[in-house]
C-alpha positions, 0 to 999 in steps of 0.5 A: 499499500503506498503511503497516500493510499494508507493515509487515505484509508486512515483518514476516511475511517475505513482502515484505522489501523492501516498506519500501524507497522504491526498488531503489537503497535495496537498494545503499544499505542494504548494510553490511559486517555482511551479508558477516559473515553469509556468512563465518560460514556459510561457516566453519561449512560448513568446520568441519563438513566437517573434523569429526573424528568419523564422523557420517552425513550431516555431510559432506552437510550441510556441503557443502549449506551450502557450496553454499547460501552461494554465492548470498549470497556472490555477492550480497555481492560485487555489492552491495559493488561497486555500493556502492563505485562510489557507485550506492547514493547516500548511506549510511543510516549517517552513520558510514559516509558518505564526506563527502570527495567 
């Protein structure tokens, strides 16, 4: 794949992982901010479920968000575990790299 085709595939959303050199890069690129996105979605779902005004369909939307959030939360857990075991090699961010090993 040419560089231009790779950039096009990534920017159009058809192949978001096309720019990574290997599958291990997924683990290496995993940072705590992905957990923050999952946590925010969960908080939104819980907030909508507890909303005091009776809005038709709001509880269903909250439940849908909560159910949708299960997959990213599990993914965060698995990737975080793999990263903590060193399967992602070195961090892409030098600030998060543990040089004491």
